Steps between C-alpha positions, in 0.01 A plus 500: 500500500552657842227474763459534875324228696320691774440309823554769765300813581800731470566370148136547406483855637812601309377341178155660521659839562707456184208408275234731647603795280482304172215555255492140371543168680498150354316271742438128528406259777549132563226326693344162564137413448436129484215457747457847648230758433756779516844498336779457756770753421854361499717763326468854364727615217556871430728669243532871430774474236780532756393316813360147483363364824359159587292562811436192714162542677560173687755684718248689712572835332289812542377554144279800569733741318507272198120489486498881512732511200273259314210740559697815409330660199829664397673164443405283203502130590591274207388136517442223249159333529446634854161351580620273782767748610219748558326243719817481709504877543130525583535220758746728682272804485685662210315646199773522235481788252589592234581169328650438156430141396746413224294197397188712445704770327632243252147384419404864450782527247347214304700215649360169619290513814669363812852515354736333745790673672770286337361565152490873570864500614609307193306735271627827645841408640598203286567289810387150591436478871490189716151435644591174677442653844146617421345200680725518803379506861562865581404465866773248570811642664781550433452617141771377265727720291320385184162592651621847594659550158178395329291733719734793438475444125125551509546871571850549353368415152155647556620859526679525161207320331267756654706791366465368145131422541426837659655681203258324265203555730574871536544539125143372457366714785388192693670564833171592669349172376776288654480686832121483494511125447726469803250693711219279371693187592547621856131590530389159376743311723389698804130435433316247714168360382228588755377208709150515354635456146756223554270228368496659154867413448446128567502287185156377390316715755255580218364146533375559855169637622484800737461281812806300398689822425429616856683188623779545245558856614525394864755237401698740283526758779603233751764363261653842437505588869669172587749538214599841635528370855715202401676670205405210279398515135122472460525161334676357804199591713235365262517467124238680293330184366458380860364838606250486214394144579441575868281798406310288248436203730475692829616223742364534851701235682858379513399176330341689211807721476722194467312388188613808307792432268812711533488577871774328698411306819759707688329821387164366615649422841653848527236716335189284453303676771584842356400388152168371629446829684547681168239275341263559792550880484436504127184294533375721784547822304169674415394457138517872435871498588590219262744592226352546155545214258830537316464551126792431269581767245464249219139446606407863432331512156706798382836387639677403179360797309594749773848356560570515126374858476712613797807335347437678171467839670815443702692383194430829322632701794798270555610517137462877501727550803741216414433273796478126420136393523569202727685731741223757494230247584505127565191281481500495881491880515212515253314242707570705813328800338198297392468345846502849650232613253268199523556331835560769761262746661612831648556349843719219369699735278611698802674189637680373190779628282409736220559320167845555352341652188330767711808622684856618450668537162247277322212721606690814398568364151150356454318813610129452427556199272348247742268730694192281429657221709595722796153501660 
C-alpha cells in the first residue's frame, strides 16, 4: 500500500490538484474526543484509487481547498459511518455533500445495522485487517509507521468495498436513498437546539413544574454556552442529574448549592455564582414566560395505538419498495413524528427539525400515507 504523508503546504497543494478532478473520493478522519465538546481533528485520509494522502492538520496547513473539495457537488465522498467525521467537517465550516455512507448502504441492502468497517472489508475483500491502532492517541506526534499504515488502510480498503456496494445499490435503484440519507445526516449534525427548548432534552424534565423548568432552561443554556467557550463536553461542565436536581431544589446560596449531590466543590468555587444567577433568573421570570410542562409521549393516551398504526403503514410501503422496515423508520423516528404532531405549535415547529418521515426520500416514498400526523 503506497501513501503520501502530507505535512507541507506544497505537498498538500499538489495532492489536492491531483484529486480535484476525480468523481469519487474515499474519505476518513482520525480525531480525539475524550473530554471535548468538539472532535479535535488529527489526520485526514483521502484516496481516489490512484493517490492516497494522509493529510496532517497539526502542521498548520491551509485546508481551505480541501474543504472546497468536500463541498463540491460533482465529487461523491465515500465514508463509513461518517457521523462524527461530519462533525469534524462542520466544525471547520464545511458542509460535505454528496455523501455515500457504506454502513447505511449495507443496512439498506438488508445487512445488519451498524456493520463495522473490519467486517465489511472481510465480507467484500476477504481480508482481515488489524484494528489494534483504533484506540491510539492520534494527536501525539510523531505518528508511528504502524499508525500511518492503519490510517491509510481505512480508505485504501474502503474504495473497493464501495465499488461492490454501489453496484448492488444501483441495481436496486436506491442510489438516491443513500445520498439522501447523507444529506439528512449533515442537516441533523448541523442543527442546534434553540435556547428556549434546551430543557426538553434534559432527562426527567417531565417531572418538573413550569417554574422549575424556567430554572432548568437557564441552567441548560449556561451549560451549553460554557461548554462551547471551554470546548468541554457538557457532562464535564455539569452532569444532567445535577442540572435536574438544582432546578428541582432551586438553591439560593452557596451553602445550599453544596448540599446537592454530584456537584464538585471545585465546580462550586469556579461556577457557583453563575449557577446561582441562573437559578435567580429562572425564579424571576414572569409566569407567562415559563416553559410548558413537559409531557412524555408514553403519557399520551393514544401513544401506543398511534405508534403501532404508523409502523403498520410504514411497513406496507417499505415492503412494497424493498427497503428494510427498520431502515425506513426506527422507533425514534416514529416518536419524532408524534412529538411534532402532539407537542409542538406552529411557532415551535419553525425552530426545530422537520421529522425524518416528513422529508427527503422517506417522504417521497410515503406520499400521503402519514398525512394525518403532519399537522
